[in-house]
N, CA, C and O atoms as a MOPAC input file, in Angstrom:
PM7 MOZYME 1SCF
protein

 N     78.37300 1    98.13400 1   119.62900 1
 C     77.33000 1    97.13000 1   119.67000 1
 C     77.08700 1    96.67000 1   121.10100 1
 O     75.94100 1    96.50900 1   121.52100 1
 N     78.15600 1    96.46100 1   121.84100 1
 C     78.01600 1    96.01800 1   123.22700 1
 C     77.27300 1    97.05400 1   124.05300 1
 O     76.44500 1    96.70300 1   124.89400 1
 N     77.56700 1    98.34600 1   123.81500 1
 C     76.87400 1    99.42800 1   124.51500 1
 C     75.36400 1    99.29400 1   124.34800 1
 O     74.61800 1    99.37000 1   125.32400 1
 N     74.91900 1    99.09600 1   123.11800 1
 C     73.49400 1    98.95400 1   122.83300 1
 C     72.88900 1    97.73800 1   123.49500 1
 O     71.77500 1    97.80900 1   124.01500 1
 N     73.59900 1    96.62000 1   123.48700 1
 C     73.08200 1    95.40900 1   124.11700 1
 C     72.92400 1    95.58700 1   125.61600 1
 O     71.95900 1    95.10100 1   126.20600 1
 N     73.86700 1    96.28200 1   126.23200 1
 C     73.76600 1    96.54400 1   127.67000 1
 C     72.54200 1    97.39800 1   127.95200 1
 O     71.80900 1    97.12800 1   128.90300 1
 N     72.30700 1    98.43300 1   127.13600 1
 C     71.14700 1    99.29500 1   127.33900 1
 C     69.84400 1    98.53200 1   127.17400 1
 O     68.92100 1    98.70200 1   127.97100 1
 N     69.75900 1    97.70400 1   126.16000 1
 C     68.54800 1    96.92100 1   125.94000 1
 C     68.31300 1    95.98600 1   127.11500 1
 O     67.18300 1    95.87000 1   127.59000 1
 N     69.35200 1    95.31900 1   127.59200 1
 C     69.21500 1    94.41700 1   128.72700 1
 C     68.76100 1    95.17300 1   129.96900 1
 O     67.88900 1    94.70500 1   130.70200 1
 N     69.35700 1    96.35200 1   130.20800 1
 C     68.98200 1    97.13300 1   131.38800 1
 C     67.50900 1    97.50600 1   131.33700 1
 O     66.81300 1    97.40000 1   132.34700 1
 N     67.02800 1    97.93800 1   130.19300 1
 C     65.61800 1    98.30300 1   130.07000 1
 C     64.71200 1    97.09300 1   130.22400 1
 O     63.66300 1    97.17900 1   130.86200 1
 N     65.10600 1    95.97000 1   129.64700 1
 C     64.26700 1    94.77600 1   129.71300 1
 C     64.11500 1    94.28500 1   131.14600 1
 O     63.07200 1    93.74000 1   131.50900 1
 N     65.14600 1    94.47300 1   131.95900 1
 C     65.08900 1    93.96900 1   133.32500 1
 C     64.39300 1    94.92300 1   134.27900 1
 O     64.11600 1    94.55300 1   135.42000 1
 N     64.10700 1    96.12600 1   133.84800 1
 C     63.53200 1    97.13100 1   134.74100 1
 C     62.03400 1    97.32400 1   134.53700 1
 O     61.43700 1    98.14600 1   135.23100 1
 N     61.41700 1    96.61900 1   133.63700 1
 C     59.99800 1    96.80100 1   133.37700 1
 C     59.75300 1    97.94300 1   132.41100 1
 O     60.69400 1    98.50300 1   131.84900 1
 N     58.48100 1    98.29100 1   132.21700 1
 C     58.15200 1    99.33800 1   131.24700 1
 C     58.62500 1   100.70900 1   131.73300 1
 O     58.69800 1   100.94800 1   132.93900 1
 N     58.94600 1   101.61000 1   130.80100 1
 C     59.38600 1   102.95100 1   131.18400 1
 C     58.28600 1   103.71000 1   131.92400 1
 O     57.09800 1   103.43500 1   131.75800 1
 N     58.70700 1   104.65800 1   132.73300 1
 C     57.78300 1   105.51600 1   133.47000 1
 C     58.36100 1   106.92600 1   133.51000 1
 O     59.55400 1   107.11900 1   133.27400 1
 N     57.52400 1   107.89900 1   133.80600 1
 C     58.00400 1   109.26600 1   133.95700 1
 C     59.09600 1   109.31700 1   135.01300 1
 O     59.07300 1   108.56100 1   135.98500 1
 N     60.04300 1   110.20900 1   134.81300 1
 C     61.16100 1   110.44800 1   135.72900 1
 C     62.16300 1   109.30300 1   135.79400 1
 O     63.08600 1   109.35500 1   136.60700 1
 N     62.01500 1   108.27300 1   134.96700 1
 C     62.98700 1   107.18600 1   134.86300 1
 C     63.61300 1   107.22900 1   133.47300 1
 O     62.91200 1   107.45000 1   132.48600 1
 N     64.92300 1   107.02100 1   133.38600 1
 C     65.58300 1   106.96900 1   132.08400 1
 C     65.23500 1   105.65500 1   131.38700 1
 O     65.14900 1   104.60300 1   132.02100 1
 N     65.03900 1   105.73400 1   130.07900 1
 C     64.78100 1   104.54800 1   129.26400 1
 C     65.42400 1   104.75900 1   127.90700 1
 O     65.70700 1   105.89300 1   127.52100 1
 N     65.65400 1   103.68100 1   127.18500 1
 C     66.36100 1   103.73800 1   125.91400 1
 C     65.48800 1   103.20000 1   124.79300 1
 O     64.79900 1   102.19000 1   124.93700 1
 N     65.54100 1   103.91600 1   123.66100 1
 C     64.78800 1   103.53200 1   122.46300 1
 C     65.79100 1   103.32800 1   121.33400 1
 O     66.69100 1   104.14500 1   121.13800 1
 N     65.63500 1   102.24700 1   120.60400 1
 C     66.49400 1   101.97500 1   119.44900 1
 C     65.91900 1   102.67800 1   118.22000 1
 O     64.70200 1   102.77300 1   118.06600 1
 N     66.79700 1   103.16600 1   117.35000 1
 C     66.39100 1   103.81100 1   116.10700 1
 C     65.43400 1   102.90100 1   115.34200 1
 O     65.73100 1   101.72700 1   115.12200 1
 N     64.29800 1   103.43800 1   114.94200 1
 C     63.31300 1   102.67300 1   114.18600 1
 C     62.31300 1   101.92400 1   115.04400 1
 O     61.44700 1   101.22700 1   114.51500 1
 N     62.41500 1   102.05300 1   116.36400 1
 C     61.47600 1   101.36300 1   117.25100 1
 C     60.77500 1   102.37400 1   118.15700 1
 O     61.04100 1   103.57400 1   118.09600 1
 N     59.88800 1   101.87100 1   118.98500 1
 C     59.12100 1   102.74200 1   119.86900 1
 C     59.14500 1   102.21200 1   121.29400 1
 O     59.45000 1   101.04700 1   121.55200 1
 N     58.81200 1   103.11500 1   122.20600 1
 C     58.67900 1   102.75900 1   123.62500 1
 C     57.29500 1   103.19100 1   124.07100 1
 O     56.77700 1   104.21600 1   123.62800 1
 N     56.71100 1   102.40900 1   124.94000 1
 C     55.38100 1   102.71200 1   125.47700 1
 C     55.51300 1   102.98300 1   126.96500 1
 O     56.10100 1   102.18600 1   127.69600 1
 N     54.97000 1   104.09900 1   127.41400 1
 C     54.89000 1   104.40700 1   128.83600 1
 C     53.44700 1   104.12800 1   129.24000 1
 O     52.60100 1   105.01700 1   129.14500 1
 N     53.15100 1   102.91500 1   129.68700 1
 C     51.76500 1   102.50100 1   129.89700 1
 C     51.01100 1   103.33000 1   130.93000 1
 O     49.80500 1   103.53100 1   130.78800 1
 N     51.68900 1   103.81200 1   131.95900 1
 C     50.99500 1   104.61500 1   132.97000 1
 C     50.51400 1   105.94500 1   132.41200 1
 O     49.60200 1   106.56300 1   132.96300 1
 N     51.12900 1   106.38700 1   131.31500 1
 C     50.77400 1   107.66400 1   130.69200 1
 C     49.98200 1   107.48000 1   129.39800 1
 O     49.53700 1   108.46500 1   128.80900 1
 N     49.79800 1   106.25000 1   128.94900 1
 C     49.18700 1   105.98500 1   127.64700 1
 C     49.95200 1   106.74000 1   126.55500 1
 O     49.35200 1   107.30300 1   125.63900 1
 N     51.28600 1   106.74500 1   126.66500 1
 C     52.15600 1   107.50400 1   125.77400 1
 C     53.05000 1   106.55200 1   124.99600 1
 O     53.68800 1   105.66400 1   125.56200 1
 N     53.08100 1   106.75900 1   123.68300 1
 C     53.95000 1   105.97400 1   122.79800 1
 C     54.93600 1   106.93500 1   122.14000 1
 O     54.53300 1   107.94000 1   121.55400 1
 N     56.24300 1   106.62300 1   122.23900 1
 C     57.30800 1   107.41800 1   121.63300 1
 C     58.05200 1   106.56900 1   120.61900 1
 O     58.39800 1   105.42100 1   120.89700 1
 N     58.29900 1   107.13200 1   119.44300 1
 C     59.04500 1   106.41400 1   118.41400 1
 C     60.26000 1   107.23800 1   118.00500 1
 O     60.14800 1   108.44100 1   117.76600 1
 N     61.42300 1   106.59000 1   117.92400 1
 C     62.67600 1   107.19900 1   117.49300 1
 C     62.78500 1   106.95100 1   115.99200 1
 O     63.12300 1   105.84800 1   115.56200 1
 N     62.49500 1   107.98900 1   115.19400 1
 C     62.34800 1   107.83800 1   113.74600 1
 C     63.64000 1   108.02200 1   112.94700 1
 O     63.93500 1   107.23200 1   112.05100 1
 N     64.40700 1   109.06400 1   113.27200 1
 C     65.57500 1   109.38700 1   112.44600 1
 C     66.56300 1   110.21700 1   113.25400 1
 O     66.22500 1   110.76300 1   114.30400 1
 N     67.79200 1   110.30100 1   112.74500 1
 C     68.81800 1   111.12200 1   113.39200 1
 C     69.72000 1   111.73300 1   112.33100 1
 O     70.07400 1   111.08100 1   111.34800 1
 N     70.08400 1   112.98800 1   112.54000 1
 C     71.10300 1   113.67200 1   111.75300 1
 C     72.25200 1   113.90500 1   112.72700 1
 O     72.21500 1   114.84500 1   113.52100 1
 N     73.26700 1   113.05600 1   112.67000 1
 C     74.34700 1   113.07200 1   113.65500 1
 C     75.55500 1   113.79500 1   113.08700 1
 O     76.26300 1   113.26700 1   112.22900 1
 N     75.78500 1   115.00700 1   113.57400 1
 C     76.93400 1   115.81200 1   113.16700 1
 C     77.77600 1   116.16200 1   114.39000 1
 O     78.33700 1   117.25400 1   114.48000 1
 N     77.85700 1   115.22000 1   115.33100 1
 C     78.65100 1   115.44700 1   116.54000 1
 C     80.13500 1   115.33600 1   116.23800 1
 O     80.54900 1   114.64100 1   115.31000 1
 N     80.91700 1   116.02700 1   117.03000 1
 C     82.36800 1   115.89500 1   116.94600 1
 C     82.71900 1   114.46700 1   117.34300 1
 O     82.25200 1   113.99400 1   118.37900 1
 N     83.52600 1   113.76700 1   116.55300 1
 C     83.87700 1   112.38600 1   116.90200 1
 C     84.57500 1   112.31300 1   118.25900 1
 O     85.32100 1   113.21800 1   118.63300 1
 N     84.32700 1   111.24100 1   118.98000 1
 C     84.96900 1   111.04900 1   120.27900 1
 C     86.48500 1   111.09700 1   120.10100 1
 O     87.04000 1   110.40500 1   119.24800 1
 N     87.13700 1   111.90800 1   120.90400 1
 C     88.58300 1   112.07600 1   120.80400 1
 C     88.99300 1   113.05700 1   119.71900 1
 O     90.18000 1   113.33800 1   119.55100 1
 N     88.01200 1   113.58400 1   118.97500 1
 C     88.29900 1   114.52500 1   117.90200 1
 C     88.55700 1   115.91900 1   118.44500 1
 O     88.21900 1   116.22400 1   119.58900 1
 N     89.15000 1   116.75000 1   117.62900 1
 C     89.42100 1   118.13200 1   117.99400 1
 C     88.56600 1   119.01100 1   117.09500 1
 O     88.89200 1   119.21900 1   115.92600 1
 N     87.46500 1   119.52700 1   117.64600 1
 C     86.49300 1   120.27500 1   116.85500 1
 C     86.24700 1   121.64400 1   117.48500 1
 O     86.44900 1   121.82800 1   118.68500 1
 N     85.81300 1   122.59400 1   116.67700 1
 C     85.50000 1   123.93400 1   117.17400 1
 C     84.26600 1   123.93000 1   118.06800 1
 O     84.12800 1   124.79200 1   118.93700 1
 N     83.36600 1   122.96700 1   117.86400 1
 C     82.16400 1   122.86300 1   118.70400 1
 C     81.80400 1   121.39000 1   118.87200 1
 O     82.36000 1   120.51500 1   118.20800 1
 N     80.87500 1   121.14300 1   119.76400 1
 C     80.42500 1   119.76000 1   119.99700 1
 C     79.62000 1   119.22500 1   118.82500 1
 O     79.39300 1   118.02000 1   118.72100 1
 N     79.18600 1   120.12100 1   117.94100 1
 C     78.34800 1   119.70900 1   116.81800 1
 C     76.89900 1   119.61100 1   117.24100 1
 O     76.47400 1   120.23900 1   118.21100 1
 N     76.15300 1   118.82100 1   116.50700 1
 C     74.73700 1   118.65200 1   116.83400 1
 C     74.29600 1   117.24600 1   116.47900 1
 O     74.92000 1   116.55600 1   115.67300 1
 N     73.20800 1   116.84800 1   117.10200 1
 C     72.59500 1   115.54800 1   116.81900 1
 C     71.08900 1   115.76600 1   116.88100 1
 O     70.48800 1   115.74700 1   117.95500 1
 N     70.49800 1   115.96900 1   115.72900 1
 C     69.07000 1   116.25900 1   115.63800 1
 C     68.31800 1   114.94100 1   115.49300 1
 O     68.50700 1   114.21700 1   114.51500 1
 N     67.47500 1   114.63400 1   116.45500 1
 C     66.67000 1   113.41800 1   116.37900 1
 C     65.23300 1   113.79600 1   116.05100 1
 O     64.71300 1   114.81100 1   116.51700 1
 N     64.61400 1   112.96500 1   115.24900 1
 C     63.19500 1   113.11200 1   114.93500 1
 C     62.46100 1   111.98600 1   115.63300 1
 O     62.81400 1   110.81300 1   115.51500 1
 N     61.43000 1   112.37700 1   116.36200 1
 C     60.63200 1   111.41000 1   117.11000 1
 C     59.16500 1   111.67900 1   116.83100 1
 O     58.80100 1   112.73200 1   116.30700 1
 N     58.34000 1   110.73100 1   117.18200 1
 C     56.90300 1   110.97600 1   117.16900 1
 C     56.35200 1   110.51200 1   118.50100 1
 O     56.89500 1   109.61200 1   119.14200 1
 N     55.26600 1   111.14300 1   118.90100 1
 C     54.59500 1   110.72000 1   120.12400 1
 C     53.11600 1   110.58800 1   119.83800 1
 O     52.56900 1   111.27500 1   118.97500 1
 N     52.49000 1   109.71600 1   120.55900 1
 C     51.04500 1   109.53700 1   120.42100 1
 C     50.47500 1   109.15300 1   121.77000 1
 O     51.08000 1   108.40600 1   122.54000 1
 N     49.32200 1   109.67400 1   122.02700 1
 C     48.49700 1   109.23000 1   123.14000 1
 C     47.39500 1   108.45000 1   122.44800 1
 O     46.39400 1   109.03900 1   122.04000 1
 N     47.55100 1   107.12900 1   122.30400 1
 C     46.64200 1   106.33600 1   121.47500 1
 C     45.16500 1   106.58300 1   121.74200 1
 O     44.34700 1   106.47600 1   120.82800 1
 N     44.81700 1   106.90700 1   122.95800 1
 C     43.40800 1   107.15800 1   123.25900 1
 C     42.96700 1   108.54800 1   122.82500 1
 O     41.77700 1   108.86100 1   122.86000 1
 N     43.93800 1   109.40000 1   122.40800 1
 C     43.59400 1   110.78600 1   122.09200 1
 C     43.78100 1   111.17100 1   120.63000 1
 O     43.33900 1   112.25000 1   120.23500 1
 N     44.41700 1   110.33800 1   119.81300 1
 C     44.56500 1   110.71400 1   118.41700 1
 C     45.84600 1   110.21200 1   117.78700 1
 O     46.57300 1   109.41800 1   118.38500 1
 N     46.12800 1   110.68600 1   116.54900 1
 C     47.27200 1   110.19700 1   115.78400 1
 C     48.60800 1   110.72300 1   116.32100 1
 O     48.65200 1   111.64500 1   117.13600 1
 N     49.68700 1   110.11200 1   115.84400 1
 C     51.03900 1   110.50000 1   116.25000 1
 C     51.40400 1   111.87400 1   115.69200 1
 O     50.94900 1   112.27100 1   114.62000 1
 N     52.23300 1   112.58300 1   116.44500 1
 C     52.73300 1   113.90000 1   116.06500 1
 C     54.25700 1   113.84100 1   116.13500 1
 O     54.81700 1   113.34400 1   117.11200 1
 N     54.93000 1   114.35100 1   115.09500 1
 C     56.39500 1   114.33000 1   115.06500 1
 C     56.98100 1   115.59400 1   115.67900 1
 O     56.35700 1   116.65500 1   115.66000 1
 N     58.19000 1   115.46500 1   116.22500 1
 C     58.93700 1   116.61700 1   116.72400 1
 C     60.42400 1   116.30700 1   116.60000 1
 O     60.81700 1   115.14800 1   116.46900 1
 N     61.24900 1   117.35800 1   116.64300 1
 C     62.70000 1   117.19200 1   116.58500 1
 C     63.32800 1   117.87100 1   117.79300 1
 O     62.75400 1   118.78300 1   118.38800 1
 N     64.51400 1   117.40500 1   118.13700 1
 C     65.28200 1   118.06300 1   119.19400 1
 C     66.75800 1   117.79800 1   118.96200 1
 O     67.13700 1   116.79400 1   118.35900 1
 N     67.59300 1   118.72100 1   119.45300 1
 C     69.04200 1   118.56400 1   119.38200 1
 C     69.49900 1   117.93100 1   120.68700 1
 O     69.39200 1   118.54600 1   121.74800 1
 N     70.00000 1   116.72800 1   120.61700 1
 C     70.42400 1   115.99200 1   121.81100 1
 C     71.66300 1   116.62800 1   122.44000 1
 O     71.85500 1   116.51900 1   123.65100 1
 N     72.51200 1   117.29300 1   121.64300 1
 C     73.75900 1   117.86200 1   122.15000 1
 C     73.50100 1   119.06800 1   123.04600 1
 O     74.15600 1   119.22000 1   124.07800 1
 N     72.57100 1   119.91500 1   122.67300 1
 C     72.29500 1   121.13400 1   123.43900 1
 C     71.29000 1   120.85000 1   124.54400 1
 O     70.45200 1   119.95600 1   124.42900 1
 N     71.38600 1   121.61200 1   125.59100 1
 C     70.48300 1   121.43100 1   126.73600 1
 C     69.18800 1   122.22600 1   126.54500 1
 O     68.70000 1   122.85500 1   127.48400 1
 N     68.64700 1   122.19900 1   125.35700 1
 C     67.36600 1   122.85200 1   125.07100 1
 C     66.30500 1   121.76600 1   125.08200 1
 O     66.04500 1   121.12900 1   124.06100 1
 N     65.70300 1   121.56100 1   126.22300 1
 C     64.79600 1   120.43400 1   126.39600 1
 C     63.51200 1   120.62800 1   125.61500 1
 O     62.83700 1   121.64900 1   125.74800 1
 N     63.19300 1   119.67600 1   124.83000 1
 C     61.97900 1   119.69300 1   124.01700 1
 C     60.76300 1   119.46300 1   124.90000 1
 O     60.82600 1   118.73700 1   125.89200 1
 N     59.67100 1   120.08400 1   124.52900 1
 C     58.39200 1   119.80200 1   125.17200 1
 C     57.43500 1   119.32000 1   124.09100 1
 O     57.48500 1   119.77600 1   122.94900 1
 N     56.58200 1   118.41000 1   124.46300 1
 C     55.61500 1   117.86700 1   123.51600 1
 C     54.45400 1   117.27600 1   124.28700 1
 O     54.65800 1   116.57300 1   125.27700 1
 N     53.25000 1   117.55000 1   123.84900 1
 C     52.04900 1   116.91900 1   124.39400 1
 C     51.92000 1   116.93900 1   125.90300 1
 O     51.36100 1   116.00900 1   126.48400 1
 N     52.42700 1   117.98400 1   126.55800 1
 C     52.34700 1   118.05900 1   128.00800 1
 C     53.51000 1   117.40100 1   128.73100 1
 O     53.48000 1   117.26700 1   129.95400 1
 N     54.54800 1   116.98400 1   127.98100 1
 C     55.72600 1   116.34800 1   128.57000 1
 C     56.97600 1   117.15300 1   128.23500 1
 O     56.99800 1   117.91200 1   127.26700 1
 N     58.01500 1   116.97800 1   129.04700 1
 C     59.29600 1   117.64300 1   128.83300 1
 C     60.40000 1   116.58600 1   128.87500 1
 O     60.36700 1   115.67200 1   129.69900 1
 N     61.37800 1   116.72300 1   127.97400 1
 C     62.55000 1   115.85600 1   127.98100 1
 C     63.54700 1   116.46400 1   128.96700 1
 O     64.08300 1   117.54400 1   128.72100 1
 N     63.79700 1   115.77200 1   130.08200 1
 C     64.73300 1   116.25500 1   131.09900 1
 C     66.15900 1   115.82200 1   130.81600 1
 O     67.10500 1   116.49100 1   131.23200 1
 N     66.32400 1   114.72000 1   130.12000 1
 C     67.64800 1   114.17800 1   129.84500 1
 C     67.59000 1   113.46000 1   128.51000 1
 O     66.63600 1   112.73800 1   128.22000 1
 N     68.62100 1   113.66500 1   127.70000 1
 C     68.72300 1   112.94700 1   126.43000 1
 C     70.18800 1   112.63100 1   126.16800 1
 O     71.05800 1   113.47900 1   126.37100 1
 N     70.45800 1   111.41800 1   125.72000 1
 C     71.81600 1   111.00400 1   125.38700 1
 C     71.74300 1   110.04900 1   124.20300 1
 O     70.89000 1   109.16400 1   124.14500 1
 N     72.64900 1   110.25000 1   123.27400 1
 C     72.68900 1   109.43700 1   122.06700 1
 C     73.93400 1   108.55900 1   122.10500 1
 O     75.03100 1   109.04100 1   122.39000 1
 N     73.76300 1   107.27400 1   121.81800 1
 C     74.90900 1   106.35500 1   121.80500 1
 C     75.90000 1   106.79200 1   120.72600 1
 O     75.51400 1   107.49000 1   119.78900 1
 N     77.16200 1   106.39600 1   120.84000 1
 C     78.16000 1   106.77300 1   119.82800 1
 C     77.75100 1   106.39600 1   118.40300 1
 O     78.08600 1   107.11200 1   117.46000 1
 N     77.04400 1   105.30200 1   118.23600 1
 C     76.62300 1   104.86400 1   116.89900 1
 C     75.32200 1   105.52300 1   116.44700 1
 O     74.92000 1   105.34600 1   115.29700 1
 N     74.66300 1   106.26900 1   117.30900 1
 C     73.35800 1   106.91400 1   117.06200 1
 C     72.20000 1   105.93000 1   117.02900 1
 O     71.06300 1   106.33200 1   116.78100 1
 N     72.45700 1   104.66200 1   117.27100 1
 C     71.39500 1   103.65600 1   117.21000 1
 C     70.47500 1   103.67600 1   118.42200 1
 O     69.33600 1   103.21600 1   118.34200 1
 N     70.95800 1   104.20300 1   119.54500 1
 C     70.18300 1   104.17300 1   120.78300 1
 C     70.06200 1   105.56900 1   121.37400 1
 O     71.05300 1   106.29100 1   121.48700 1
 N     68.86300 1   105.94100 1   121.74500 1
 C     68.57100 1   107.23200 1   122.35400 1
 C     68.02400 1   106.98500 1   123.75200 1
 O     67.02000 1   106.29300 1   123.91900 1
 N     68.68200 1   107.54800 1   124.74700 1
 C     68.22900 1   107.41700 1   126.12800 1
 C     67.56300 1   108.72100 1   126.54700 1
 O     68.11500 1   109.80200 1   126.34400 1
 N     66.38700 1   108.61300 1   127.12400 1
 C     65.58600 1   109.77800 1   127.52400 1
 C     65.09300 1   109.63800 1   128.95400 1
 O     64.98600 1   108.53600 1   129.49200 1
 N     64.79400 1   110.78200 1   129.55400 1
 C     64.03800 1   110.81600 1   130.80400 1
 C     63.00600 1   111.92500 1   130.63700 1
 O     63.35400 1   113.05300 1   130.29100 1
 N     61.75700 1   111.61000 1   130.88000 1
 C     60.65200 1   112.55200 1   130.68100 1
 C     59.99600 1   112.91700 1   132.00200 1
 O     60.01700 1   112.15300 1   132.96700 1
 N     59.41200 1   114.10700 1   132.01400 1
 C     58.57100 1   114.51900 1   133.13600 1
 C     57.39200 1   115.29900 1   132.55600 1
 O     57.33800 1   115.55500 1   131.35300 1
 N     56.46600 1   115.66500 1   133.40700 1
 C     55.34800 1   116.49400 1   132.94800 1
 C     55.84700 1   117.91600 1   132.74200 1
 O     56.62200 1   118.43300 1   133.54700 1
 N     55.40700 1   118.53500 1   131.67600 1
 C     55.78700 1   119.90900 1   131.38000 1
 C     55.01400 1   120.84900 1   132.29300 1
 O     53.83300 1   120.63400 1   132.56300 1
 N     55.68900 1   121.89100 1   132.76500 1
 C     55.01900 1   122.87900 1   133.61000 1
 C     54.56800 1   124.08200 1   132.80700 1
 O     54.00400 1   125.02000 1   133.36900 1
 N     54.80400 1   124.07500 1   131.50800 1
 C     54.38100 1   125.19400 1   130.64800 1
 C     52.97000 1   125.00300 1   130.19000 1
 O     52.43800 1   125.83900 1   129.46000 1

């Protein structure tokens, strides 16, 4: 719980999220990147990660479902990504450069940039 409160406080004191800056979204809420007219929502998570301190054959996986919308361009579109693997998701002209999920799965930290594909 303290981890999440620290993340929320850090984001609140830094202003709105922007490209190339890390920001945190709580499960069931959304973040707005006003300079991009981009809205991201953290919808759901399937957390099958190896428990911290556990002895597992693999790191497991943590599949998050998100939606993004460019409000001036149309409705929200959903996408999924595995936070554990370094397979960066691309969506709507953006790329996820960094993703980290809190131990409780309640908070997702992201850093986005423009996609070059």
